[in-house]
C-alpha positions, 0 to 999 in steps of 0.5 A: 500500500505504501508503494502505491501511495508513494507512486501516486503522490510522486506525480504532484509532490517531491516524496520522501518516505520511510521504511523499517526493514530493507526490502527488494521492492522499495520504490525509487526516491528519497528513502529513510530508514526509521523505527517508529518506536523511537521518537528521537529518530522521528524528531531527527528525521522531520528536522532533516527533511524540513518543511512539508506539505503532506505527511502520510502514515501507515505504520502499525503492525498487525499484532494478535494480542490477548485481552487479559495480558498487560504484556501484550499492551506493552508490545503495541504501546511503543507504536502508538507513542511513535504515532503521537510523536508524528502528530507533534512533529507534523504540527511543527514542520507542516507548512500552513494548511498542511495535511497529516493523513493517517491510514487506520482501520474500522477497529477505531469504532468497533474494536477488534477482539483478535488484536484488541490493543491494535484496534484501541490504538486506532481509536486513540488516534481517531480522537486525537485527530478530532482534537487537532482539527478543533484547535488547528484545523479551524484556524488553517494551521494544519489539517488531520485526515483519518482514513478508516479502512477495511481489509486492504489486499497487501502482503501483510495477509501472508502472516494471517491465518486462513480462518482469520482472512475468511472472517474478513472475506465474509464481511466485505464486497471485496478487499480494497486495492492499494491503488484505490487507497492511494488515489483517495489520499491524493484526492483528499490532499487536493481539497481545501476543506478536509474531512476529519474521517472517512470510511472505506471498508467494503461494507465491513462495518455494516451488519450482516 
């Protein structure tokens, strides 16, 4: 999905992007290795790149965790901390009326029993975006847009069991293509009035 977004935004913007582990299929461009769990690395990267028109994030790993284990929460919390750091650094480095885009999931509204702390982290960021837009969106300082996605057809599904994938397949018209997400992010970036949240989930959130 990240590659599709980079390719689409490259038609309009000079793109810098981050990655955590080096892979053969990384797109061409200004690449920066980054561990989102290290907030000092995030701050240093923003300083290095300079003023920005747009920041797009999609960095949460899908971690199956338990509802009855605090240790499982501790696995996810560093990623959430990194996201909050990105909010703060975006406020500092985005140009006036710049845009922060967060690619989240439907679990922000509905929970996700198989990965509860993953889902709850999305809810935190969904609420945080509302606070940022209430304070900074109205004044034209910056905008935050959360795209709540259903299942997207990416390589991450390779690590998910067949039963869990079928759970999602049974609840959507089809999996979302990464190019569809990329096109939506691009179009939102062109808007003068930006929504705080939009749902693209293949009807996953609707009752069966």
